[in-house]
ZADREN-944239 format. One record per atom (N, C-alpha, C): residue in one letter; x, y, z. Coordinates in steps of 0.2 Angstrom, whole numbers, padded with zeros to 4 digits, always signed. Atoms other than C-alpha are relative to their C-alpha. Layout:
AXYZ ...
***
This chain:
X-0002+0006+0005 X+0068+0085+0007 X-0007-0002-0003 X+0006+0003+0003 X+0050+0079+0005 X-0003+0005-0005 X+0003-0005+0005 X+0045+0095-0004 X+0004-0001-0007 X-0004+0001+0006 X+0059+0091-0017 X-0002-0006-0003 X+0003+0006+0003 X+0053+0073-0019 X-0007+0001-0003 X+0007-0001+0003 X+0035+0079-0021 X+0001+0004-0007 X-0001-0004+0006 X+0041+0091-0034 X+0002-0004-0006 X-0003+0004+0006 X+0051+0078-0044 X-0006-0005-0002 X+0005+0005+0002 X+0037+0065-0043 X-0006+0003-0004 X+0006-0004+0003 X+0023+0078-0048 X+0002+0003-0007 X-0002-0003+0007 X+0033+0085-0063 X+0003-0005-0005 X-0003+0005+0004 X+0039+0069-0070 X-0005-0006-0001 X+0005+0005+0000 X+0023+0059-0073 X+0001-0006-0005 X-0001+0005+0005 X+0029+0050-0088 X+0006-0005+0002 X-0006+0004-0002 X+0044+0043-0078 X-0001-0007+0002 X+0001+0006-0004 X+0035+0029-0070 X-0004-0006-0004 X+0003+0006+0003 X+0030+0011-0076 X-0006-0001+0005 X+0005+0001-0004 X+0013+0006-0070 X+0001-0006+0005 X-0002+0005-0006 X+0014-0004-0053 X-0005-0006-0001 X+0004+0006+0002 X-0001-0015-0059 X-0002+0001-0007 X+0001+0000+0007 X-0006-0019-0076 X-0007+0003-0001 X+0006-0004+0001 X-0020-0007-0082 X-0001+0002-0007 X+0002-0002+0006 X-0028-0005-0099 X-0004+0006+0001 X+0004-0006-0002 X-0034+0013-0097 X-0006+0001-0005 X+0005-0001+0005 X-0045+0012-0112 X-0006-0005+0001 X+0005+0005-0001 X-0054-0004-0106 X-0001-0002+0007 X+0001+0002-0007 X-0051-0008-0088 X-0003+0006+0004 X+0003-0005-0005 X-0062+0001-0075 X+0003+0000+0007 X-0003-0001-0007 X-0054+0007-0059 X-0004+0005+0004 X+0005-0004-0004 X-0065+0013-0045 X+0003+0002+0007 X-0002-0002-0007 X-0063+0022-0029 X-0004-0004+0005 X+0004+0004-0005 X-0068+0012-0013 X+0001+0004+0007 X+0000-0004-0006 X-0073+0021+0003 X+0000-0006+0006 X+0000+0005-0006 X-0067+0011+0019 X+0000+0004+0006 X+0001-0003-0006 X-0072+0024+0031 X-0006-0002+0004 X+0006+0001-0003 X-0086+0023+0044 X-0006+0002-0004 X+0006-0002+0004 X-0097+0032+0032 X-0003-0005-0005 X+0002+0006+0004 X-0098+0016+0022 X-0004-0005+0004 X+0004+0004-0005 X-0112+0008+0032 X+0000-0007-0001 X+0000+0008+0001 X-0111-0009+0023 X+0006-0003+0002 X-0006+0003-0003 X-0093-0011+0030 X+0000+0001+0007 X+0001+0000-0008 X-0098-0015+0048 X+0005-0004+0003 X-0004+0004-0003 X-0089-0024+0061 X+0000-0007-0001 X+0001+0007+0002 X-0097-0040+0057 X+0004-0002-0006 X-0004+0001+0007 X-0089-0039+0039 X+0007+0000+0001 X-0007-0001-0001 X-0072-0033+0044 X+0003-0005+0005 X-0002+0005-0005 X-0071-0046+0058 X+0000-0007-0002 X+0001+0007+0003 X-0074-0061+0047 X+0004+0001-0007 X-0003-0001+0006 X-0061-0063+0033 X-0004-0002-0006 X+0004+0002+0006 X-0073-0073+0022 X-0005+0005-0002 X+0005-0005+0002 X-0086-0059+0023 X+0004+0006-0003 X-0003-0005+0002 X-0073-0046+0021 X+0003-0001-0008 X-0002+0001+0007 X-0066-0054+0005 X-0006+0000-0005 X+0006-0001+0004 X-0084-0056-0001 X-0002+0007-0002 X+0002-0007+0000 X-0087-0038+0002 X+0004+0003-0006 X-0005-0003+0005 X-0072-0033-0009 X-0002-0003-0007 X+0001+0003+0007 X-0076-0045-0023 X-0007+0002-0003 X+0006-0002+0002 X-0094-0040-0023 X+0000+0007-0003 X-0001-0007+0002 X-0089-0022-0024 X+0003+0001-0007 X-0003+0000+0007 X-0078-0025-0039 X-0005-0003-0005 X+0005+0003+0005 X-0091-0036-0048 X-0006+0005-0001 X+0005-0005+0001 X-0105-0023-0045 X+0002+0006-0004 X-0003-0005+0003 X-0094-0010-0052 X+0003-0001-0007 X-0003+0002+0006 X-0087-0020-0067 X+0007+0002+0000 X-0007-0003-0001 X-0070-0015-0060 X+0005-0005+0000 X-0006+0004-0001 X-0053-0023-0062 X+0003+0001+0007 X-0003-0002-0007 X-0046-0014-0046 X-0005+0005+0003 X+0002-0005-0004 X-0053-0004-0032 X+0005+0004+0004 X-0006-0004-0002 X-0041+0010-0026 X-0002+0005+0005 X+0001-0006-0005 X-0040+0023-0012 X+0003-0001+0006 X-0002+0001-0007 X-0036+0026+0006 X+0006+0005+0002 X-0005-0005-0002 X-0022+0040+0006 X-0003+0005+0005 X+0003-0004-0006 X-0025+0049+0023 X-0007-0001+0001 X+0007+0002-0002 X-0041+0040+0025 X-0001-0002+0007 X+0001+0002-0007 X-0047+0038+0043 X-0005-0006+0000 X+0003+0006+0000 X-0052+0020+0045 X-0001-0003+0007 X+0001+0003-0006 X-0061+0013+0060 X+0001-0008+0000 X-0001+0008+0001 X-0059-0005+0053 X+0007-0002+0003 X-0007+0002-0003 X-0041-0005+0060 X-0001-0003+0007 X+0001+0003-0007 X-0049-0009+0077 X-0001-0008+0000 X+0000+0007+0001 X-0050-0027+0070 X+0007-0003+0002 X-0007+0003-0002 X-0031-0029+0075 X+0003+0004+0005 X-0004-0004-0005 X-0021-0025+0090 X+0006+0004-0002 X-0006-0004+0003 X-0007-0019+0079 X-0001+0007+0000 X+0002-0007+0001 X-0016-0002+0078 X-0002+0003+0007 X+0002-0003-0007 X-0020+0000+0097 X+0004+0005+0002 X-0004-0005-0003 X-0015+0014+0107 X+0006-0002+0004 X-0005+0002-0005 X+0002+0013+0115 X+0001+0005+0006 X+0000-0004-0006 X+0008+0021+0131 X+0001+0008-0001 X-0002-0007+0002 X+0014+0037+0122 X-0004+0003-0006 X+0003-0002+0006 X+0002+0038+0108 X-0007-0002+0000 X+0006+0003+0000 X-0016+0036+0103 X-0001-0005-0005 X+0001+0005+0005 X-0024+0023+0092 X+0001+0002-0007 X-0002-0001+0007 X-0018+0022+0074 X-0006-0001-0005 X+0006+0001+0004 X-0032+0024+0061 X+0001+0004-0007 X-0001-0004+0006 X-0025+0036+0047 X+0004-0004-0005 X-0004+0004+0005 X-0019+0027+0032 X+0004+0004-0004 X-0006-0005+0003 X-0003+0033+0024 X+0002-0003-0007 X-0001+0002+0007 X-0003+0023+0007 X-0006+0000-0004 X+0006+0001+0004 X-0015+0019-0007 X+0000-0008-0001 X+0002+0008+0000 X-0023+0001-0007 X-0002-0001-0007 X+0003+0002+0007 X-0026-0007-0024 X-0003-0007+0001 X+0004+0006-0002 X-0039-0021-0021 X-0001-0004-0006 X+0002+0005+0006 X-0040-0036-0033 X+0002-0007+0001 X-0001+0007-0002 X-0037-0054-0035 X+0007-0002+0002 X-0006+0003-0002 X-0023-0064-0027 X+0004-0002-0006 X-0004+0002+0005 X-0009-0067-0038 X+0001+0006-0005 X-0001-0006+0005 X-0010-0050-0047 X+0007+0002+0000 X-0007-0002+0000 X+0007-0045-0053 X+0001+0007+0002 X-0002-0007-0002 X+0016-0030-0046 X+0007+0002-0003 X-0006-0002+0004 X+0029-0021-0056 X+0004+0006+0004 X-0004-0005-0002 X+0043-0009-0051 X-0001+0006-0004 X+0002-0006+0004 X+0038+0009-0056 X+0006+0004-0003 X-0006-0003+0002 X+0056+0015-0058 X+0006-0004+0003 X-0006+0003-0002 X+0074+0009-0056 X+0001+0000+0007 X-0001-0001-0007 X+0079+0005-0038 X+0004-0006+0002 X-0004+0006-0002 X+0087-0008-0027 X-0004-0002+0007 X+0004+0003-0005 X+0080-0019-0013 X+0003+0003+0007 X-0003-0003-0006 X+0082-0009+0003 X-0001-0005+0006 X+0001+0005-0006 X+0074-0022+0015 X-0006-0004-0002 X+0007+0004+0001 X+0060-0035+0016 X-0001-0004+0006 X+0001+0004-0006 X+0052-0045+0029 X-0007-0003+0000 X+0007+0003-0001 X+0037-0056+0034 X-0003+0002+0006 X+0003-0003-0006 X+0027-0046+0046 X-0006-0003+0001 X+0005+0005-0001 X+0017-0060+0051 X-0005+0000+0006 X+0005-0001-0005 X+0004-0053+0063 X-0007+0002-0003 X+0007-0002+0003 X-0015-0052+0060 X+0000+0008+0000 X+0001-0008+0001 X-0018-0034+0053 X+0006+0003-0003 X-0006-0003+0002 X+0000-0031+0048 X+0001-0001-0007 X-0001+0000+0007 X+0008-0031+0031 X+0001-0007-0003 X-0002+0006+0003 X+0012-0049+0029 X+0007+0000-0003 X-0006-0001+0004 X+0025-0051+0016 X+0001+0007-0003 X-0001-0007+0001 X+0033-0034+0013 X+0007+0001-0003 X-0006-0002+0003 X+0046-0027+0001 X+0001+0008+0000 X-0001-0007+0000 X+0054-0010+0002 X+0006+0002-0005 X-0005-0002+0005 X+0064-0002-0013 X+0002+0007+0002 X-0003-0006+0000 X+0076+0012-0013 X+0001+0003-0007 X-0001-0003+0006 X+0076+0024-0027 X+0004+0007+0000 X-0003-0006+0001 X+0086+0039-0033 X-0001+0004-0006 X+0002-0003+0006 X+0080+0052-0045 X+0003+0008+0001 X-0003-0007+0000 X+0089+0069-0049 X+0004+0001+0007 X-0004-0001-0006 X+0100+0066-0034 X-0004-0001+0007 X+0004+0001-0006 X+0086+0063-0021 X-0002-0007+0001 X+0001+0007-0002 X+0083+0047-0012 X-0007+0000+0003 X+0006+0001-0003 X+0066+0040-0008 X-0002-0007+0000 X+0001+0007+0000 X+0058+0023-0005 X-0008-0001-0002 X+0007+0003+0001 X+0042+0013-0010 X-0001-0006+0003 X+0002+0006-0004 X+0034+0000+0001 X-0005-0004-0003 X+0005+0005+0003 X+0024-0015-0005 X-0002-0005+0005 X+0002+0004-0006 X+0014-0023+0008 X-0006-0005-0003 X+0005+0005+0001 X+0002-0039+0008 X+0002-0004-0006 X-0002+0003+0006 X+0012-0048-0005 X+0000-0008+0001 X+0000+0007-0001 X+0014-0067-0008 X+0007-0001+0003 X-0006+0002-0003 X+0027-0075+0003 X+0006-0002-0004 X-0005+0003+0004 X+0036-0083-0011 X+0004+0006-0003 X-0004-0006+0003 X+0041-0065-0017 X+0006+0002+0004 X-0006-0002-0004 X+0053-0063-0003 X+0006-0004-0001 X-0006+0003+0002 X+0065-0074-0012 X+0005+0005-0004 X-0004-0005+0003 X+0076-0059-0015 X+0006+0002+0004 X-0006-0002-0004 X+0092-0051-0009 X+0001+0007+0002 X-0001-0007-0001 X+0096-0035+0000 X+0005+0003-0005 X-0004-0003+0005 X+0104-0023-0012 X-0001-0002-0007 X+0002+0002+0007 X+0097-0032-0027 X-0002+0005-0004 X+0002-0005+0005 X+0095-0021-0042 X-0007-0002-0003 X+0007+0001+0003 X+0077-0019-0048 X-0001+0005-0006 X+0001-0005+0005 X+0074-0012-0065 X-0007+0002-0001 X+0007-0003+0002 X+0059-0001-0070 X-0003-0005-0004 X+0004+0005+0004 X+0045-0012-0076 X+0001-0007+0001 X-0001+0007-0001 X+0052-0028-0070 X-0005-0003+0005 X+0004+0003-0004 X+0041-0040-0061 X+0003-0001+0007 X-0003-0001-0007 X+0043-0037-0042 X-0004-0005+0005 X+0004+0004-0005 X+0029-0047-0033 X-0007-0001-0002 X+0007+0002+0001 X+0011-0053-0032 X-0004+0002+0006 X+0004-0001-0005 X-0004-0049-0022 X-0001-0007+0004 X+0000+0006-0003 X-0004-0062-0008 X-0007-0002+0003 X+0006+0002-0003 X-0018-0072-0001 X-0001+0002+0008 X+0001-0003-0007 X-0025-0068+0017 X+0004-0004+0005 X-0004+0005-0004 X-0015-0083+0024 X+0007+0003+0001 X-0006-0003+0001 X+0001-0073+0019 X+0001+0007+0000 X-0001-0007+0001 X-0003-0055+0018 X-0003+0004+0006 X+0003-0003-0006 X-0008-0051+0036 X-0007-0001+0002 X+0007+0002-0001 X-0025-0058+0035 X-0005+0005-0002 X+0004-0005+0004 X-0033-0046+0023 X-0002-0003-0006 X+0002+0002+0007 X-0043-0048+0007 X+0006+0002-0004 X-0006-0001+0004 X-0030-0048-0007 X+0000+0007-0003 X-0001-0007+0002 X-0023-0031-0011 X+0007+0002+0001 X-0007-0003+0000 X-0007-0021-0013 X-0001+0007+0004 X-0001-0007-0003 X-0003-0007+0000 X+0007+0003-0003 X-0005-0004+0003 X+0008+0005-0009 X+0001+0007+0003 X-0001-0006-0004 X+0017+0019+0000 X+0007+0003-0002 X-0006-0004+0002 X+0030+0032-0004 X+0003+0002+0007 X-0004-0002-0007 X+0043+0035+0011 X+0006+0004-0002 X-0006-0003+0001 X+0056+0048+0011 X+0006-0002+0004 X-0004+0003-0005 X+0065+0044+0027 X-0002-0006+0003 X+0002+0007-0004 X+0065+0026+0033 X+0001+0000+0007 X-0001+0000-0007 X+0071+0031+0050 X+0003-0006+0003 X-0004+0005-0002 X+0083+0017+0050 X-0004-0007+0001 X+0005+0006+0000 X+0068+0004+0049 X+0002-0004-0005 X-0002+0005+0005 X+0071-0012+0040 X-0006-0005-0001 X+0005+0005+0002 X+0057-0022+0031 X-0007+0002+0003 X+0007-0002-0003 X+0043-0012+0039 X+0001+0008+0001 X+0001-0007-0001 X+0037+0006+0041 X-0007+0001+0001 X+0007-0001-0001 X+0021+0013+0048 X-0004+0001-0006 X+0004-0001+0006 X+0007+0012+0035 X-0006+0003+0003 X+0006-0003-0004 X-0006+0019+0048 X+0003+0004+0006 X-0003-0004-0005 X-0003+0033+0060 X-0006+0003+0004 X+0005-0003-0004 X-0013+0042+0074 X-0001+0007-0003 X+0002-0007+0003 X-0022+0059+0070 X+0005+0005+0002 X-0004-0005-0002 X-0010+0068+0081 X+0007+0000-0004 X-0006+0000+0004 X+0005+0063+0070 X-0001+0000-0007 X+0001+0000+0007 X-0003+0066+0054 X+0004+0005-0004 X-0004-0004+0004 X+0007+0081+0049 X+0007-0003-0001 X-0007+0003+0001 X+0024+0072+0052 X+0000-0005-0006 X+0000+0006+0005 X+0019+0056+0042 X-0002+0002-0007 X+0002-0003+0007 X+0010+0066+0028 X+0006+0003-0004 X-0006-0003+0003 X+0026+0075+0025 X+0005-0005-0002 X-0005+0005+0001 X+0037+0060+0026 X-0003-0005-0005 X+0003+0005+0005 X+0025+0049+0015 X-0005+0004-0005 X+0004-0003+0005 X+0019+0059+0000 X-0005-0004-0003 X+0006+0003+0004 X+0003+0055-0010 X+0003-0005-0005 X-0002+0005+0005 X+0007+0038-0019 X-0003+0001-0007 X+0003-0001+0007 X-0004+0043-0033 X+0004+0004-0005 X-0005-0003+0004 X+0010+0054-0039 X+0004-0005-0004 X-0004+0005+0004 X+0018+0038-0045 X-0006-0005-0003 X+0005+0005+0003 X+0002+0026-0047 X-0004+0003-0006 X+0004-0003+0005 X-0008+0039-0057 X-0006-0004-0002 X+0006+0004+0001 X-0024+0028-0054 X-0006+0004+0002 X+0006-0003-0002 X-0035+0041-0046 X+0000+0007-0003 X+0001-0007+0004 X-0041+0057-0056 X-0001+0005+0005 
***
């Protein structure tokens, strides 16, 4: 099933509305490295939300960028800042990121890339988690898949299950750290084929031993975003 979804997404690039507003002729979009190889992103920075936000804002400013993007299947030691990603009794610690993050100012508008309906939503209000989260369900050429939007504004959860969402309609906004799981403002965007009966939540980070399964169930979000060359 995921191969069918990947084929549909990759062969229909003109199908999708931008998830964030980007003037491709004038707005600069840069990739950001959040792995341990980025030595300026140390534990002192990620452990202090004010310093972490300043790090992201300075990166955007120095690069003259509207957004910084990246993270799909990126291994991030920074998840050690939260117990959410600690090892469980039957698994190892989770460090492998399954979505693409778009870092930018709080209040940034988020749009639906394609027609869908509200599958579920929740306030995942634990440090390091998604905070305000919306999941949409879509069907293209008879195939169902989902898109997850994490780290939103709490006010965006004023929606209804099953509510129809039109392509290009305003869906949400980047939340502040008080409402987005205690992160610098950004959008976590993830594609999910099988929700596995989960509601309002789905793993956005997995362990290395589970990489194959989750990479198959969560195809590259850039197939929709088209922000990374």
